[in-house]
Backbone as CSV, one residue per row, in Angstrom:
resi,resn,N_x,N_y,N_z,CA_x,CA_y,CA_z,C_x,C_y,C_z
1,MET,0.839,-1.192,0.000,0.000,0.000,0.000,0.875,1.242,0.000
2,ARG,0.532,2.180,-0.870,1.305,3.417,-0.973,0.496,4.573,-0.388
3,VAL,1.145,5.385,0.436,0.523,6.574,1.020,1.090,7.794,0.321
4,VAL,0.207,8.632,-0.218,0.645,9.851,-0.899,-0.082,11.043,-0.294
5,ARG,0.555,12.200,-0.360,-0.001,13.375,0.318,-0.170,14.580,-0.607
6,THR,0.238,14.456,-1.851,0.053,15.570,-2.784,-0.688,15.079,-4.021
7,VAL,-1.323,16.027,-4.693,-2.035,15.700,-5.929,-1.060,15.140,-6.960
8,ALA,0.114,15.745,-7.067,1.103,15.295,-8.045,1.531,13.848,-7.775
9,GLN,1.760,13.510,-6.505,2.146,12.137,-6.160,1.027,11.155,-6.493
10,LEU,-0.210,11.552,-6.223,-1.337,10.665,-6.494,-1.485,10.425,-7.994
11,ARG,-1.398,11.482,-8.776,-1.536,11.324,-10.219,-0.415,10.457,-10.792
12,GLU,0.786,10.615,-10.255,1.916,9.788,-10.705,1.655,8.313,-10.382
13,ALA,1.182,8.051,-9.158,0.916,6.674,-8.754,-0.190,6.052,-9.597
14,LEU,-1.231,6.833,-9.889,-2.341,6.314,-10.692,-1.931,6.086,-12.139
15,GLU,-1.083,6.959,-12.689,-0.610,6.762,-14.053,0.193,5.473,-14.160
16,TYR,0.984,5.193,-13.143,1.754,3.942,-13.112,0.808,2.742,-13.119
17,MET,-0.269,2.812,-12.321,-1.222,1.703,-12.258,-1.947,1.540,-13.591
18,ARG,-2.318,2.639,-14.213,-3.030,2.553,-15.499,-2.120,1.988,-16.591
19,GLN,-0.875,2.434,-16.624,0.049,1.927,-17.634,0.301,0.434,-17.449
20,GLY,0.200,-0.027,-16.224,0.378,-1.451,-15.943,-0.880,-2.268,-16.148
21,GLY,-1.937,-1.616,-16.580,-3.178,-2.339,-16.841,-3.993,-2.639,-15.611
22,HIS,-3.692,-1.953,-14.490,-4.400,-2.233,-13.239,-5.677,-1.407,-13.148
23,THR,-6.581,-1.661,-14.061,-7.871,-0.985,-14.100,-8.973,-2.047,-14.136
24,PRO,-10.196,-1.731,-13.745,-10.717,-0.411,-13.373,-10.215,0.063,-12.006
25,ILE,-10.399,1.370,-11.775,-9.984,1.998,-10.521,-11.218,2.288,-9.679
26,GLY,-11.203,1.815,-8.460,-12.272,2.076,-7.499,-11.808,3.088,-6.468
27,PHE,-12.701,3.971,-6.066,-12.334,5.083,-5.180,-13.283,5.131,-3.986
28,VAL,-12.702,5.230,-2.792,-13.474,5.332,-1.554,-13.084,6.634,-0.849
29,PRO,-13.862,7.715,-1.020,-13.558,8.969,-0.319,-14.034,8.887,1.135
30,THR,-13.193,9.295,2.081,-13.580,9.278,3.486,-13.047,10.517,4.195
31,MET,-13.549,10.736,5.412,-12.973,11.767,6.285,-12.169,11.122,7.412
32,GLY,-11.850,9.832,7.242,-11.016,9.178,8.230,-11.780,8.721,9.457
33,TYR,-11.014,8.405,10.495,-11.519,7.754,11.704,-12.373,6.558,11.285
34,LEU,-11.717,5.659,10.572,-12.390,4.584,9.858,-12.982,3.546,10.802
35,HIS,-14.068,2.937,10.334,-14.742,1.868,11.079,-15.177,0.791,10.102
36,GLU,-15.940,-0.175,10.568,-16.330,-1.310,9.747,-17.155,-0.885,8.529
37,GLY,-17.878,0.226,8.638,-18.600,0.716,7.481,-17.652,1.075,6.338
38,HIS,-16.566,1.780,6.669,-15.557,2.098,5.655,-14.887,0.824,5.138
39,ALA,-14.635,-0.109,6.044,-14.014,-1.373,5.627,-14.883,-2.092,4.604
40,SER,-16.204,-2.037,4.799,-17.108,-2.698,3.847,-17.047,-2.025,2.480
41,LEU,-16.839,-0.708,2.444,-16.688,-0.008,1.166,-15.410,-0.441,0.468
42,LEU,-14.323,-0.574,1.224,-13.061,-1.023,0.638,-13.178,-2.442,0.086
43,ARG,-13.868,-3.301,0.815,-14.037,-4.668,0.331,-14.848,-4.703,-0.964
44,ARG,-15.917,-3.900,-1.008,-16.727,-3.843,-2.229,-15.904,-3.275,-3.378
45,ALA,-15.107,-2.254,-3.100,-14.239,-1.689,-4.131,-13.262,-2.740,-4.650
46,GLY,-12.726,-3.550,-3.736,-11.790,-4.597,-4.137,-12.431,-5.657,-5.010
47,GLU,-13.722,-5.904,-4.788,-14.433,-6.882,-5.612,-14.648,-6.390,-7.040
48,MET,-14.762,-5.071,-7.202,-15.110,-4.506,-8.509,-13.941,-3.853,-9.230
49,SER,-12.810,-3.699,-8.557,-11.723,-2.874,-9.103,-10.386,-3.601,-9.013
50,SER,-9.491,-3.274,-9.932,-8.120,-3.798,-9.865,-7.234,-2.925,-8.999
51,THR,-7.544,-1.629,-8.937,-6.810,-0.698,-8.085,-7.810,0.011,-7.181
52,VAL,-7.546,-0.001,-5.878,-8.432,0.643,-4.904,-7.712,1.836,-4.294
53,VAL,-8.337,3.005,-4.440,-7.805,4.251,-3.885,-8.742,4.716,-2.783
54,MET,-8.177,5.066,-1.644,-8.947,5.677,-0.556,-8.375,7.059,-0.274
55,SER,-9.264,8.027,-0.054,-8.801,9.330,0.407,-9.242,9.534,1.849
56,ILE,-8.400,10.211,2.608,-8.706,10.596,3.988,-8.515,12.104,4.066
57,PHE,-9.621,12.822,4.179,-9.543,14.278,4.188,-10.758,14.837,4.906
58,VAL,-10.510,15.529,6.004,-11.592,16.204,6.730,-11.797,17.543,6.033
59,ASN,-12.879,17.639,5.313,-13.112,18.743,4.387,-13.759,19.935,5.088
60,PRO,-13.043,21.042,5.242,-13.622,22.166,5.984,-14.832,22.795,5.294
61,LEU,-14.949,22.637,3.984,-16.054,23.286,3.269,-17.424,22.746,3.667
62,GLN,-17.470,21.519,4.186,-18.779,20.941,4.499,-19.162,21.071,5.971
63,PHE,-18.370,21.816,6.732,-18.674,22.071,8.134,-19.156,23.509,8.289
64,GLY,-20.233,23.682,9.062,-20.707,25.015,9.376,-19.844,25.672,10.435
65,PRO,-20.051,26.981,10.694,-19.211,27.714,11.643,-19.303,27.193,13.075
66,ASN,-20.406,26.564,13.441,-20.559,26.063,14.807,-20.505,24.545,14.879
67,GLU,-19.962,23.927,13.822,-19.875,22.471,13.796,-18.483,22.002,14.224
68,ASP,-18.250,20.692,14.116,-17.126,20.068,14.813,-15.903,19.826,13.938
69,PHE,-15.570,20.749,13.023,-14.410,20.529,12.172,-13.126,20.347,12.986
70,ALA,-12.876,21.245,13.920,-11.625,21.192,14.682,-11.542,19.945,15.555
71,SER,-12.674,19.521,16.087,-12.669,18.390,17.014,-13.043,17.065,16.354
72,TYR,-13.296,17.074,15.042,-13.672,15.830,14.371,-12.591,14.784,14.628
73,PRO,-12.974,13.552,15.003,-11.966,12.560,15.411,-11.014,12.197,14.279
74,ARG,-9.743,12.100,14.616,-8.703,11.769,13.648,-7.739,10.768,14.269
75,ASP,-7.333,9.765,13.503,-6.346,8.786,13.960,-5.710,8.158,12.721
76,GLU,-4.701,8.836,12.183,-4.122,8.407,10.913,-3.503,7.015,10.993
77,ALA,-2.777,6.727,12.039,-2.105,5.427,12.138,-3.124,4.289,12.132
78,ARG,-4.187,4.457,12.887,-5.256,3.450,12.929,-5.937,3.321,11.572
79,ASP,-6.165,4.452,10.919,-6.813,4.433,9.611,-5.962,3.674,8.592
80,LEU,-4.666,3.920,8.598,-3.789,3.264,7.624,-3.717,1.764,7.869
81,GLU,-3.765,1.372,9.127,-3.765,-0.058,9.448,-5.010,-0.734,8.869
82,LEU,-6.165,-0.103,9.047,-7.409,-0.673,8.509,-7.372,-0.681,6.981
83,ALA,-6.909,0.411,6.375,-6.879,0.494,4.919,-6.004,-0.604,4.323
84,GLU,-4.855,-0.840,4.927,-3.970,-1.878,4.409,-4.581,-3.259,4.600
85,ARG,-5.187,-3.474,5.762,-5.810,-4.767,6.042,-6.923,-5.076,5.047
86,GLU,-7.652,-4.049,4.616,-8.792,-4.257,3.723,-8.437,-4.112,2.247
87,GLY,-7.155,-3.983,1.931,-6.729,-4.100,0.551,-6.605,-2.818,-0.247
88,ALA,-6.559,-1.660,0.407,-6.342,-0.417,-0.339,-4.950,-0.444,-0.983
89,ASP,-4.876,0.010,-2.217,-3.590,0.072,-2.906,-2.913,1.422,-2.715
90,ILE,-3.720,2.490,-2.732,-3.197,3.847,-2.587,-4.088,4.590,-1.600
91,VAL,-3.473,5.278,-0.636,-4.226,6.130,0.293,-3.728,7.562,0.124
92,PHE,-4.672,8.436,-0.182,-4.378,9.851,-0.419,-4.771,10.638,0.821
93,ILE,-3.781,11.281,1.479,-4.030,12.033,2.707,-3.509,13.458,2.510
94,PRO,-4.284,14.303,1.844,-3.819,15.670,1.598,-4.069,16.575,2.794
95,SER,-3.311,17.638,2.879,-3.590,18.697,3.845,-4.660,19.614,3.271
96,VAL,-5.206,20.468,4.138,-6.167,21.467,3.663,-5.497,22.367,2.633
97,GLU,-4.221,22.712,2.871,-3.490,23.598,1.955,-3.273,22.926,0.593
98,GLU,-3.118,21.607,0.587,-2.939,20.893,-0.677,-4.237,20.879,-1.486
99,MET,-5.360,20.697,-0.798,-6.647,20.657,-1.495,-7.136,22.045,-1.875
100,TYR,-6.832,23.027,-1.023,-7.290,24.397,-1.269,-6.103,25.358,-1.136
101,PRO,-5.210,25.356,-2.139,-4.004,26.189,-2.034,-4.280,27.682,-2.091
102,GLN,-5.461,28.052,-2.538,-5.874,29.455,-2.551,-7.367,29.496,-2.214
103,PRO,-7.856,30.640,-1.766,-9.282,30.719,-1.435,-10.118,30.251,-2.625
104,ILE,-11.010,29.305,-2.369,-11.757,28.701,-3.463,-12.882,29.622,-3.918
105,ARG,-12.948,29.844,-5.212,-13.965,30.726,-5.773,-14.913,29.984,-6.706
106,THR,-14.678,28.700,-6.860,-15.535,27.869,-7.704,-16.137,26.774,-6.843
107,LYS,-17.449,26.690,-6.842,-18.123,25.655,-6.070,-19.132,24.930,-6.956
108,VAL,-19.376,23.677,-6.614,-20.373,22.868,-7.306,-21.589,22.777,-6.407
109,SER,-22.753,23.059,-6.957,-23.980,23.072,-6.157,-25.081,22.312,-6.886
110,VAL,-25.743,21.419,-6.177,-26.891,20.689,-6.705,-28.137,21.257,-6.038
111,SER,-29.049,21.779,-6.830,-30.246,22.417,-6.269,-31.315,21.381,-5.941
112,SER,-32.332,21.807,-5.239,-33.527,21.021,-4.922,-33.231,19.858,-3.968
113,LEU,-32.414,18.904,-4.384,-32.119,17.750,-3.530,-31.448,18.158,-2.229
114,THR,-30.801,19.310,-2.219,-30.034,19.735,-1.047,-30.813,20.674,-0.132
115,THR,-32.082,20.908,-0.431,-32.877,21.793,0.433,-33.651,21.018,1.483
116,GLN,-33.661,19.691,1.400,-34.376,18.849,2.340,-33.418,18.272,3.383
117,LEU,-33.981,17.686,4.425,-33.236,16.874,5.394,-31.990,17.609,5.903
118,CYS,-30.805,17.001,5.751,-29.584,17.623,6.283,-29.267,18.939,5.591
119,GLY,-29.697,19.081,4.333,-29.458,20.329,3.640,-30.205,21.490,4.255
120,ALA,-31.389,21.213,4.823,-32.172,22.272,5.455,-31.566,22.686,6.785
121,SER,-31.043,21.726,7.546,-30.521,22.049,8.874,-29.027,22.360,8.875
122,ARG,-28.354,22.080,7.748,-26.916,22.378,7.644,-26.666,23.155,6.346
123,PRO,-27.050,24.421,6.302,-26.906,25.198,5.066,-25.462,25.198,4.563
124,GLY,-25.308,24.958,3.280,-23.982,24.962,2.679,-23.248,23.640,2.762
125,HIS,-23.755,22.711,3.575,-23.056,21.440,3.773,-22.848,20.698,2.452
126,PHE,-23.921,20.552,1.689,-23.796,19.752,0.467,-23.010,20.459,-0.626
127,ASP,-22.989,21.783,-0.615,-22.090,22.486,-1.545,-20.639,22.114,-1.241
128,GLY,-20.329,21.989,0.034,-18.979,21.566,0.413,-18.688,20.141,-0.010
129,VAL,-19.693,19.267,0.130,-19.522,17.865,-0.271,-19.320,17.750,-1.774
130,THR,-20.226,18.370,-2.546,-20.137,18.224,-4.001,-18.884,18.882,-4.557
131,THR,-18.446,19.969,-3.943,-17.229,20.627,-4.421,-16.007,19.755,-4.186
132,VAL,-15.858,19.207,-2.983,-14.668,18.407,-2.713,-14.712,17.085,-3.469
133,VAL,-15.883,16.484,-3.599,-15.966,15.224,-4.345,-15.678,15.459,-5.822
134,SER,-16.134,16.589,-6.367,-15.798,16.926,-7.754,-14.285,17.056,-7.928
135,LYS,-13.638,17.732,-6.991,-12.184,17.865,-7.053,-11.516,16.484,-7.008
136,LEU,-11.969,15.652,-6.081,-11.372,14.323,-5.936,-11.608,13.470,-7.180
137,PHE,-12.803,13.559,-7.764,-13.071,12.809,-8.994,-12.153,13.291,-10.126
138,ASN,-11.926,14.593,-10.209,-11.037,15.116,-11.242,-9.597,14.651,-11.036
139,ILE,-9.191,14.538,-9.779,-7.825,14.113,-9.472,-7.639,12.618,-9.718
140,VAL,-8.572,11.805,-9.196,-8.431,10.344,-9.246,-8.905,9.775,-10.586
141,GLN,-9.965,10.361,-11.147,-10.599,9.844,-12.362,-10.935,8.359,-12.222
142,PRO,-11.711,8.027,-11.193,-12.035,6.620,-10.953,-13.115,6.116,-11.907
143,ASP,-13.183,4.813,-12.043,-14.285,4.189,-12.776,-15.499,4.024,-11.869
144,TYR,-15.241,3.727,-10.593,-16.297,3.554,-9.603,-15.948,4.340,-8.349
145,ALA,-16.991,4.857,-7.678,-16.800,5.515,-6.382,-17.818,4.933,-5.424
146,PHE,-17.400,4.634,-4.216,-18.200,3.864,-3.266,-18.584,4.723,-2.069
147,PHE,-19.892,4.754,-1.778,-20.429,5.545,-0.676,-21.444,4.708,0.099
148,GLY,-21.494,4.923,1.413,-22.440,4.203,2.248,-23.818,4.841,2.223
149,LEU,-24.845,4.012,2.281,-26.223,4.497,2.273,-26.666,5.065,3.616
150,LYS,-25.782,5.049,4.632,-26.172,5.714,5.869,-26.481,7.179,5.594
151,ASP,-25.707,7.792,4.709,-26.035,9.137,4.244,-26.659,9.002,2.858
152,ALA,-27.913,8.575,2.836,-28.597,8.331,1.564,-28.796,9.622,0.786
153,GLN,-28.980,10.748,1.498,-29.119,12.015,0.789,-27.835,12.338,0.030
154,GLN,-26.706,12.094,0.637,-25.434,12.335,-0.042,-25.332,11.492,-1.303
155,VAL,-25.730,10.219,-1.220,-25.712,9.352,-2.395,-26.588,9.927,-3.501
156,ALA,-27.803,10.365,-3.138,-28.724,10.927,-4.129,-28.146,12.183,-4.773
157,VAL,-27.545,13.052,-3.959,-26.978,14.302,-4.456,-25.804,14.016,-5.399
158,LEU,-24.922,13.113,-5.009,-23.749,12.832,-5.833,-24.127,12.135,-7.129
159,ARG,-25.113,11.261,-7.077,-25.563,10.623,-8.318,-26.134,11.660,-9.282
160,ARG,-26.877,12.626,-8.741,-27.429,13.664,-9.612,-26.318,14.544,-10.180
161,MET,-25.326,14.878,-9.365,-24.198,15.671,-9.835,-23.480,14.956,-10.976
162,VAL,-23.203,13.671,-10.792,-22.506,12.882,-11.808,-23.311,12.825,-13.097
163,SER,-24.626,12.649,-12.961,-25.490,12.586,-14.132,-25.563,13.932,-14.848
164,ASP,-25.803,14.986,-14.080,-25.972,16.312,-14.686,-24.702,16.796,-15.375
165,LEU,-23.534,16.466,-14.818,-22.267,16.974,-15.352,-21.534,15.952,-16.220
166,ASN,-22.219,14.830,-16.552,-21.626,13.806,-17.421,-20.261,13.345,-16.944
167,MET,-20.135,13.185,-15.633,-18.877,12.672,-15.084,-18.766,11.182,-15.395
168,ASN,-17.581,10.757,-15.781,-17.370,9.383,-16.219,-17.010,8.484,-15.031
169,VAL,-17.932,8.409,-14.073,-17.746,7.582,-12.881,-19.105,7.059,-12.455
170,GLU,-19.129,5.845,-11.960,-20.372,5.247,-11.468,-20.377,5.259,-9.943
171,ILE,-21.432,5.832,-9.356,-21.579,5.848,-7.899,-22.166,4.521,-7.454
172,ILE,-21.437,3.807,-6.603,-21.895,2.527,-6.063,-22.337,2.749,-4.617
173,ALA,-23.623,2.564,-4.359,-24.165,2.738,-3.012,-24.103,1.408,-2.275
174,CYS,-23.553,1.430,-1.077,-23.354,0.209,-0.289,-24.223,0.251,0.973
175,PRO,-24.679,-0.927,1.436,-25.624,-0.979,2.557,-25.079,-0.366,3.839
176,ILE,-26.006,0.099,4.681,-25.662,0.594,6.011,-25.072,-0.555,6.832
177,VAL,-23.993,-0.280,7.532,-23.389,-1.262,8.436,-23.732,-0.848,9.860
178,ARG,-24.221,-1.796,10.635,-24.698,-1.508,11.991,-23.955,-2.338,13.030
179,GLU,-23.945,-1.809,14.260,-23.500,-2.613,15.394,-24.505,-3.741,15.609
180,ASN,-24.132,-4.720,16.418,-25.038,-5.845,16.672,-26.366,-5.398,17.275
181,ASP,-26.352,-4.282,18.004,-27.582,-3.802,18.627,-28.390,-2.878,17.723
182,GLY,-27.919,-2.638,16.500,-28.687,-1.875,15.539,-28.203,-0.461,15.281
183,LEU,-27.308,0.076,16.110,-26.841,1.442,15.904,-26.003,1.514,14.629
184,ALA,-26.353,2.444,13.742,-25.588,2.626,12.512,-24.191,3.121,12.842
185,LEU,-23.192,2.522,12.213,-21.817,2.925,12.479,-21.575,4.348,11.974
186,SER,-20.878,5.127,12.780,-20.531,6.507,12.445,-19.275,6.890,13.190
187,SER,-18.428,7.675,12.543,-17.233,8.175,13.233,-17.614,9.025,14.429
188,ARG,-18.792,9.647,14.393,-19.215,10.515,15.492,-19.767,9.733,16.685
189,ASN,-19.948,8.429,16.557,-20.444,7.646,17.698,-19.497,7.736,18.893
190,VAL,-18.227,8.030,18.618,-17.233,8.122,19.692,-17.559,9.268,20.645
191,TYR,-18.332,10.256,20.189,-18.699,11.380,21.042,-19.708,11.002,22.118
192,LEU,-20.453,9.910,21.913,-21.584,9.588,22.782,-21.130,9.098,24.152
193,SER,-21.800,9.578,25.200,-21.609,8.985,26.529,-22.288,7.619,26.537
194,ALA,-22.032,6.845,27.588,-22.641,5.515,27.678,-24.167,5.610,27.663
195,GLN,-24.709,6.602,28.372,-26.154,6.767,28.411,-26.707,7.203,27.055
196,GLU,-26.008,8.127,26.411,-26.437,8.588,25.083,-26.356,7.454,24.077
197,ARG,-25.293,6.665,24.167,-25.128,5.518,23.254,-26.282,4.538,23.390
198,SER,-26.691,4.285,24.616,-27.806,3.374,24.860,-29.110,3.923,24.294
199,GLN,-29.340,5.215,24.514,-30.594,5.797,24.046,-30.619,6.002,22.535
200,ALA,-29.447,6.073,21.909,-29.393,6.261,20.455,-29.943,5.061,19.696
201,LEU,-30.093,3.942,20.358,-30.688,2.764,19.716,-32.126,3.011,19.289
202,VAL,-32.719,4.092,19.807,-34.097,4.415,19.450,-34.214,4.750,17.965
203,LEU,-33.131,5.136,17.325,-33.186,5.488,15.904,-33.541,4.266,15.048
204,SER,-32.747,3.233,15.163,-33.041,2.029,14.376,-34.352,1.400,14.831
205,ARG,-34.651,1.508,16.127,-35.902,0.932,16.634,-37.117,1.639,16.039
206,SER,-37.022,2.952,15.850,-38.156,3.691,15.282,-38.389,3.278,13.833
207,LEU,-37.316,3.108,13.075,-37.447,2.683,11.682,-38.050,1.282,11.596
208,GLN,-37.588,0.402,12.462,-38.128,-0.959,12.486,-39.600,-0.966,12.898
209,SER,-39.954,-0.102,13.835,-41.336,-0.047,14.303,-42.293,0.355,13.192
210,VAL,-41.885,1.338,12.398,-42.739,1.779,11.299,-42.858,0.692,10.241
211,ARG,-41.750,0.058,9.895,-41.811,-1.008,8.898,-42.732,-2.128,9.355
212,LYS,-42.611,-2.516,10.623,-43.453,-3.595,11.152,-44.920,-3.181,11.161
213,ALA,-45.192,-1.938,11.576,-46.573,-1.450,11.609,-47.167,-1.385,10.213
214,MET,-46.357,-1.036,9.225,-46.833,-1.030,7.843,-47.179,-2.437,7.377
215,GLU,-46.287,-3.371,7.637,-46.489,-4.740,7.181,-47.702,-5.386,7.839
216,GLU,-48.013,-4.941,9.057,-49.162,-5.491,9.775,-50.437,-4.692,9.555
217,GLY,-50.341,-3.646,8.735,-51.514,-2.861,8.401,-51.936,-1.860,9.454
218,GLU,-51.097,-1.631,10.465,-51.440,-0.687,11.526,-51.139,0.753,11.117
219,VAL,-50.243,0.922,10.174,-49.891,2.239,9.638,-50.104,2.192,8.139
220,ARG,-50.851,3.166,7.617,-51.152,3.153,6.187,-50.756,4.460,5.497
221,THR,-50.972,5.591,6.153,-50.698,6.866,5.494,-49.309,7.392,5.865
222,VAL,-48.872,8.378,5.091,-47.577,9.006,5.340,-47.562,9.672,6.709
223,ASP,-48.638,10.383,7.050,-48.694,11.053,8.353,-48.660,10.048,9.500
224,GLU,-49.377,8.946,9.352,-49.365,7.921,10.404,-47.957,7.365,10.605
225,ALA,-47.256,7.141,9.514,-45.888,6.626,9.614,-44.967,7.642,10.266
226,ARG,-45.090,8.898,9.850,-44.237,9.946,10.419,-44.532,10.127,11.908
227,ASN,-45.803,10.117,12.270,-46.176,10.280,13.686,-45.624,9.145,14.538
228,LEU,-45.607,7.939,13.990,-45.052,6.813,14.745,-43.542,6.966,14.897
229,LEU,-42.868,7.402,13.838,-41.428,7.668,13.949,-41.139,8.624,15.101
230,VAL,-41.852,9.759,15.103,-41.631,10.791,16.116,-41.963,10.258,17.502
231,SER,-43.053,9.496,17.614,-43.476,8.974,18.909,-42.422,8.037,19.503
232,VAL,-41.899,7.136,18.679,-40.902,6.189,19.186,-39.617,6.916,19.578
233,ILE,-39.158,7.835,18.729,-37.929,8.573,19.053,-38.105,9.393,20.329
234,SER,-39.277,9.999,20.479,-39.540,10.854,21.639,-39.608,10.072,22.941
235,SER,-39.721,8.745,22.851,-39.711,7.935,24.073,-38.341,7.923,24.728
236,SER,-37.308,8.380,23.999,-35.964,8.487,24.563,-35.791,9.884,25.154
237,PRO,-35.609,10.011,26.472,-35.552,11.341,27.102,-34.447,12.236,26.566
238,LEU,-33.348,11.680,26.080,-32.219,12.489,25.627,-32.313,12.869,24.152
239,ALA,-33.276,12.304,23.432,-33.366,12.533,21.994,-33.969,13.896,21.690
240,VAL,-33.282,14.674,20.859,-33.794,15.954,20.366,-33.877,15.829,18.848
241,ILE,-35.077,15.799,18.299,-35.273,15.524,16.886,-34.937,16.758,16.044
242,ASP,-34.057,16.578,15.089,-33.788,17.592,14.071,-34.823,17.427,12.954
243,TYR,-34.917,16.215,12.421,-35.986,15.918,11.479,-36.315,14.429,11.516
244,ALA,-37.526,14.111,11.169,-38.001,12.746,10.951,-38.966,12.847,9.783
245,GLU,-38.503,12.483,8.596,-39.246,12.744,7.369,-39.419,11.483,6.529
246,ILE,-40.446,11.503,5.706,-40.677,10.449,4.724,-40.829,11.131,3.365
247,LEU,-39.917,10.802,2.439,-39.853,11.473,1.144,-39.694,10.437,0.037
248,THR,-39.911,10.859,-1.204,-39.571,9.997,-2.322,-38.052,9.847,-2.384
249,PHE,-37.604,8.764,-2.998,-36.159,8.553,-3.163,-35.906,8.042,-4.576
250,PRO,-34.941,8.614,-5.273,-33.888,9.523,-4.815,-34.194,11.010,-5.008
251,ASP,-35.395,11.350,-5.462,-35.675,12.758,-5.759,-35.910,13.599,-4.512
252,LEU,-36.185,12.956,-3.375,-36.383,13.643,-2.096,-37.507,14.675,-2.159
253,GLU,-38.608,14.274,-2.777,-39.784,15.126,-2.856,-40.739,14.795,-1.722
254,PRO,-41.430,15.807,-1.151,-42.399,15.548,-0.078,-43.557,14.700,-0.584
255,LEU,-44.130,13.920,0.316,-45.322,13.121,0.036,-46.515,13.736,0.751
256,ASP,-47.658,13.691,0.129,-48.891,14.165,0.763,-49.135,13.351,2.029
257,GLY,-49.258,14.048,3.153,-49.389,13.359,4.435,-50.595,12.440,4.528
258,SER,-51.672,12.783,3.845,-52.891,11.970,3.931,-52.901,10.820,2.933
259,SER,-51.891,10.778,2.051,-51.869,9.734,1.022,-51.396,8.411,1.608
260,LEU,-51.820,7.319,0.979,-51.366,6.004,1.383,-49.917,5.807,0.956
261,LEU,-49.135,5.218,1.832,-47.750,4.933,1.468,-47.678,4.047,0.239
262,THR,-48.604,3.126,0.117,-48.585,2.207,-1.014,-48.940,2.884,-2.325
263,ASP,-49.402,4.143,-2.270,-49.657,4.898,-3.499,-48.384,5.494,-4.083
264,ALA,-47.314,5.511,-3.284,-46.057,6.087,-3.763,-45.456,5.200,-4.848
265,ASP,-45.014,5.832,-5.925,-44.349,5.087,-6.992,-42.880,4.904,-6.644
266,GLY,-42.408,3.690,-6.731,-40.994,3.435,-6.496,-40.605,3.510,-5.027
267,GLU,-39.369,3.968,-4.801,-38.792,3.950,-3.467,-39.176,5.191,-2.663
268,VAL,-39.244,5.014,-1.356,-39.342,6.148,-0.433,-38.255,5.980,0.626
269,ILE,-37.964,7.079,1.312,-36.974,7.044,2.381,-37.592,7.570,3.668
270,MET,-37.400,6.823,4.743,-37.650,7.334,6.092,-36.294,7.796,6.606
271,ALA,-36.156,9.081,6.865,-34.852,9.644,7.215,-34.930,10.379,8.544
272,LEU,-33.905,10.196,9.364,-33.865,10.768,10.711,-32.565,11.511,10.944
273,ALA,-32.652,12.590,11.695,-31.480,13.235,12.283,-31.871,13.625,13.699
274,VAL,-31.129,13.129,14.670,-31.489,13.314,16.075,-30.230,13.612,16.864
275,LYS,-30.325,14.552,17.788,-29.196,14.894,18.643,-29.317,14.193,19.994
276,PHE,-28.187,13.696,20.451,-28.055,13.160,21.802,-26.901,13.927,22.439
277,GLY,-27.236,14.839,23.353,-26.209,15.750,23.847,-25.747,16.633,22.700
278,ARG,-24.444,16.670,22.466,-23.896,17.493,21.380,-23.702,16.705,20.085
279,THR,-24.098,15.429,20.100,-23.831,14.559,18.957,-25.073,14.393,18.095
280,ARG,-24.939,14.729,16.835,-26.044,14.608,15.875,-25.846,13.339,15.052
281,LEU,-26.825,12.446,15.103,-26.755,11.187,14.380,-27.832,11.131,13.306
282,ILE,-27.519,10.456,12.203,-28.509,10.252,11.155,-28.718,8.757,10.939
283,ASP,-29.886,8.418,10.410,-30.200,7.036,10.067,-31.324,7.084,9.050
284,ASN,-31.543,5.988,8.351,-32.613,5.965,7.365,-32.963,4.552,6.970
285,ASN,-34.061,4.437,6.259,-34.457,3.178,5.634,-35.084,3.522,4.288
286,VAL,-34.531,2.963,3.234,-35.068,3.140,1.889,-35.789,1.859,1.495
287,PHE,-37.019,1.978,1.029,-37.788,0.775,0.703,-38.865,1.100,-0.321
288,ILE,-39.493,0.040,-0.835,-40.589,0.168,-1.789,-41.882,-0.197,-1.062
289,PRO,-42.718,0.774,-0.728,-43.916,0.480,0.057,-44.809,-0.591,-0.565
290,LYS,-44.933,-0.590,-1.889,-45.816,-1.559,-2.534,-45.337,-2.986,-2.335
291,GLU,-44.040,-3.115,-2.139,-43.482,-4.451,-1.944,-43.176,-4.752,-0.475
292,ALA,-43.187,-3.665,0.346,-42.784,-3.804,1.762,-41.493,-4.591,1.871
293,HIS,-40.534,-4.192,1.033,-39.284,-4.920,0.971,-38.127,-3.969,1.237
294,ALA,-37.348,-4.218,2.292,-36.240,-3.333,2.660,-35.112,-3.453,1.648
295,LEU,-34.518,-2.302,1.329,-33.372,-2.283,0.416,-32.078,-1.965,1.143
296,VAL,-32.134,-1.537,2.406,-30.901,-1.239,3.154,-31.004,-1.836,4.532
């Protein structure tokens, strides 16, 4: 495994791999502090690619002024150990100065999809995501890029960006990876106290409760499903709901609250963002109501 820290070094390493016929190239962009969810992306990349590139970069553009950029967890040595164990060929670890050598005046923005969910509560966040991912795609020029469905909105936004701008890369969405007790893996889970960690299980429990109620015919309309989500989450004294929404997927359009879930065409997403203390966690379930069949 080769570790590179500059764009020039990365391009040189990738040119060597391409000249040697080590294609296709799979790319796993991360912000580090890796966990089993990231490991699953690397494994999937290894199944589909001859060369696997991972980036580790905490991107300041996607953090708001009162968010946790400075304190975001970092552990490079641990990250490199996991990356090597899971088969990464090249790990790109640029500095902020390497990625943004001058004040950035060009940004990539996807409209509409970014006004819902996390985009509504974190203004500018997705502009930061799409801008840095565009830069990384231009640098790496991968055939495939792998993202976890825990941030399903991010997957939807990036797929639309790739489609709209005719980028020659395929976004591969990979399933949510959870702890044995159901908590979705996140680098921010390390912030949780023992009590907060225990109560955070209400997120996956609320999603499961709605799915079960739908399958048993106890919940039929969008409003009934949303109300059950909120009710279950609110049973946790420490939970502060940012949003609990049910939208079409991947277009992220609102659904009429009085309409039957089974009237929705295609996929819908139940998406949550909830704070426990200072830690904001997200979770979701994407499914086809007509089939009552989970996809994540």
